[in-house]
N, C-alpha and C positions, 0 to 999 in steps of 0.2 A: 596556600591553593591562587593561583594567577585569576588574572579575572576573565579569561577567557573562559575556563573551566568551569568558575560560579557560572557564569552565565547559560553555559552549557545543562548544567544541573538545573537550573529555572527552566529551562525549554525540556527538559524532560520531564518537567514536574505538570508543568501545561499543559504538556501532551495529553494530557488525561481528560481535558478538558475538553479536547476535540470539537464540534462545532459550536458548542454554546457560545464559545464569546468571539460572534461573528457578526463584520461590520459591512453595512451596506454605505460604500461609498460615494453610489452613484448608479446611473443606468447599467446593470450587471456586471459593476465592478463592486466586486466583496470580498473581504480580508479579514481573516482570523487571527488570534492571537497569537495563534503557532508560527502562521507565515511574516508576522513581526519580530518573533525572539527568533526564525529561523535566518532573516536576512540583517538581523543585528550580529546573529553569531558571523555569520559569514564576513560582515564586513569587520568586525571583530576581529579577524583570523586577515581577514586581506591587510587593516595596519599591519599587527605583529609582521605579517612577511613580508610586506614593504621595507620595515623597518633593519628585521634581522637580515633580508635578503637569501632567504634559503632558499634558490629558485632549484638545487640538487634535488632538495626533497621532491620537489615540483614534479622534475625529470625522472626520477627514479618511480614514479607514479607506472603500475602498471595499464591503468585507468586513463592516463590526461589525455591521451590519443584520443580515446573513441570518444570520452566525454566533448571533449572540442570541438570534433568533427560533427557530431551531432547537433550540437551548439548552432553551429555554421549555416548547418542544412536547417536550422528552424528558421534560422535569419532569412537565406535564400528565399525559402519557401513561403516565407510570411511579407517579403520585397515584391517576390513574383505576384501574389494573391494581391496585392496591399490595391491595385486597381478597381477593384470589387469595392473597398471598403470605403466607408466615410473616415473623417481623422479621428471620429470618438472610436469609432471599430477597430482601428488600426490602433489604437492607443492601448484598446482593453487585451486584448490581440496580443501585443507585445509584453503586457503584464504576465501575461498567464509563462509566457517564455522566458521569462525572467523570474518567477517564481519556479520553472524546472529548474532553471540553474544554479538557483539557490538553494536547491532541496540537494540538485545532486553533489554541491561543494558539500555538503555536510563529511561526504565521505573523504575528504581532503583535510578536515576539522580532526574529527576522530580518528585516521591515519598517523596524525602530527600529535597525541596525546601519546604518552609515554608508559609505559605496557600496567602499571599499577593504578592509572589512573582507568583506563579499559576494562581493569577485573572491577572496578569502583563502578563504570558504565553499567557493565550486566546488571551488579546488585541493581541498580537504579532503575534498569529497563523492567524489571521481576518486580520492584517497587510500585511503578508505573503500571502493567500489567492489572497488581491488584488491585488498586485506586480504579481504574477502568469498569474489573469485574465485580468489585464491590458496588459501583454506580448502575450497571447495568441490570443486578438481580434488585436494588433498591430504586430502580425505574421501573422495572417491570410487576415490581408491586404496589408502587405510587403512583405509576403515571404511565398507564397500557395505553394507551390510546393517541395517537399523534396528528390526530384529524381536525384536531383544534389550531394545529397550525400547518393546514393544508394551503390559506393564504398565503403564507408565504414560500411557499415553491416546495414544502414537504411533503411526501406521500404520504398517507392514511396507514400508517402500519395499524395494527391489531393485534395487542395480544404475544407481542413479539417483544424482544430482549432486544434495545437497538441501544441503548447506553448514552455513550454522549457525544455520539457522530450521530443522531437520528435518521438513521439508517439500518434495518436491521441485516444488511448484506453485507457493506462494510465493515458491520461491527463482527458479524460472524467470523468474516476473515481476518480482521487481527486479534481475536479471541483464538482461531487456528494458530497463527503466527505463534501467538504468547502459549501455546499447548504445545509445539513442538521446540520454541525454547526450552520449557519447560520438562521437555523430556531428555533435551542432549543434559542439560544441566544433572535432572536424577539420573543416566547413566554416568555421571560424571562421577557425582556423590555415590553412587556404588563402588566406581570402584575402587572411590579413596576409603570403600570403608567408612563411609558416615552415615551411622544411620538416623543420626538426628535431622541433617537435611533429607536426608533422601525422605524418612515420613513426610517432612514438611512440603517439597517440591512435589512427592508423590501426588497426597492430598489438592494442593494446588492445581495440580493437571486435572486431577478428577473434576476440581470443579471449574478449571476453561474449559474441559471436554464440553460436561451439562450446560454451559452457557452457550456454547457454540450450538448447541441442538435447540435450545430455545430462541435463538435467534431464528428458528424454521427458515434458514437460509438456504436453499437445494443446494446454490454456488458455494456455500461455505462448507456445507458437508462434505462435495465434492472434492473439492480443494486438502478439507480435512482427510478422506481416504487416501487420496492421493501422496500428498504430505509426508502422512504419515506409515504408510507401504510406502517410500520411497527410504526415509529412514529407520525402519525394521531392515529392510534389506542390504543395507550400507554397514549394519552390524550386524548380517547375517543371523537372523532372527524370522526369515520365511515365514516360517508354519505360525508367530504369531499374528502374523495379519489375518489368515483365516478366523483368528478366535477374538480378533479385535472386529471384523465383520461380521462374525455371528453376535456379539455385546451389537450393534450400531443395529441392525436389523430387528432384532429384539425389542429395542428401542422403538423401533418404528413402528412394529405392530401394535407395542402396550401402550402408543400414545395417540394412535389412529381413530382411538375413539373422539377424537377433536378434529378430525377431519373434515368434521362438515362447518366448521366457519375456515372461509375463502383462505384469513391471511393466514391461517397451522395449515391447511393441508398444501402437503409437499408434494401432490401429482395435483394442485391446482395447475390451470392451460392460462389464463388469460395475463399473467405475466407471460408464460411462456411467446405469448403471441403477440405482446409486445417487442418481448428480443426479437423475433424474428424479422417482426416488422420492423425495427431499428438497423439491424444486419443489412436488412434487403436496401434499405435509404444510404445505409454507406457506403453500399455497392455501387450504387447510383453514383456516386459522387465522386468514388474512387474512379470508376470508366471514362468518364469527363476531367478528369484531372490527375491522371494518372502518372506522368513525373514526377510532379513536386507538390500534388495536393491543391488544397484551398489557401496554404497557409498555416504554420502554428502561431497560437491556435484558433481559427476564425471558422471555426466548424459550425459555432451556431448558426452564423449571419450565414452559411451558405445554406443549411438546412432552412432559412427565412426564404432564401432566393428561389429554392426549388420547390418553395410551398407547403414543406414538410412537417412546419412549423409557423404559427403565427409570427406577426411582430410582438402583439401583446404578452402571449406567454413565456414567447423566450425571454422575456423581461424580467418571471420570476422565477419558473423551472432551474431548478437544481443542476437538471440531468441534459439540459438541450446544447451544452458548451460541450459535451462530447455522446460517442455514441456506447454502445454494453459492452463491446468488445475492445479492447486496449489495444490490439492489432491491428483489425479495422481503423482504428481511430487513428495510428501511426500512420497507417496508409492513406488516407482521407483527408490529414493535416499538409504531410509532408513528402506525399507518393512515395513510390517504388523506390526514387532516392534514398530519400531518410531511411522508411524501413529496412533497407539494406546495412544503412549504417548506425541503428537501433539494436538490428541481430547482431552486427559488431560489436557492439560495446556490451550485450549481455553475453553472446561467446566469450569475450576476455571477460569479464566477472566471475560466469562459470568457472572458468581457466583457473582462476582463482582461489573457487572453492574448493573445487577437486585440489588443484594442488596443495591448499591447508589439509585435506580429507587423507590424501597418500603420503604427504612428507611431512604432516605433522606429528610432532605425539604430545600425549597427555592429552589435557583439553581443548591444546588446537586441532587436533582433532577432531575431537567434539564440537566444536567451532564450524567446521566444515561441513561435518553431518547436518547439524542444524541449520546453519544456511541454504546448500543443497537441497535439502526436504524442502525449505521456505521457498524457493525459489519456483521447482518443481508443483508444487501447491497453486503457490501465487498466480504462475500460467494458466492452471487452469480454473483457478475463481476467474481470472482478467478475461476467461473468454465471454462469461456470463456478466459481469461485470465491469468500467472501466478501474479496474484495481489497481493499472502500475502506475497511474497516474493521480491515483485517490493522495493525495497531500501526507495524510498520518501513515500510510501504508509505505510511500516513497521515505519519510524519515525513519520509518524501520527497519526498511532493507538497507537504506545505505548507512545506518547508522553499523551494521552488520554487515557490512563489506568494507567498512574504514576497520572493525574490529581485527578484521584477518590480516591486514597489512600493517608489517613493521614500519617502523620509521626508514 
């Protein structure tokens, strides 16, 4: 096994650590172990690319153009907005930009792997998902209160599963992505008449489904409903949507006895009000910076200038670098120009998934179903939390995109 493959396996293993190994490198400069491993993986791939001179593989990529365009717009938007930033703020904003480019680069790494190793990657993703699930259940049992880490910028979540991500909303979205992956693998095993694998994957899917609910994240539940409905529609099992919704409603009714606890109340209003306020702030920033935004990602400093956040609070909060809606975040940081380029990128990605679904055979078709349902679901979830720019979710999605493309 080559060095790049070995490093990628290590990356997937430490993916399960989430936000545990998170280091503070200065004011507003935080870097996780996953970030470091992604950067190292991309660096190795670039070295191999330069040595072997496989320019043709890059040129044949369906996404090289839209990815390059969006990165270019990110740079332009930051350059235009740099006049309102000091040197430290400009450096930190550029690091955010660099991080997005590195995570997008995972697509090129995975795309260049051979088919045999790609199949191994899927198994490793299942193992990683199981480890995160196990960590989530263990956390809920032993460490159900995050209040004592409030001083480090984490919200004080109580009696909710947040696993190694320290946030039940992002954990719920990731568990929902895992559930959709398991659902696809379950379909594949049924088609292959592998009863042992079908049983094992089915049990894991049920455990992941329960985990989504135990996060008490409404955005995760909405993503799960929408994503799984898309999956069932794509396999012509629309009637099962009614069964799924019935089970979900009954589960909510049974658990409603715990709704007196604010964190576990699915009808809580405090977080909804906060999200509305977050969107209103973003819209005001967008209105004043319509063409190219405030710069990617200088959103934290724009909020301070507008008086939406205090200088002191912005230094510790993990939420101030973005807004709760991923699409508003793109509009605010890169303007309408960047937003159009970002939509173009996603249209090309979705087209790749649809082509896999329509023209693929066997598991290739299943992979297309997994991806399209995952994207449909995460788009819904990203309306309420900035999921499209959350590193672990970015890594998961870019791996799936890379798996769909042959060399």
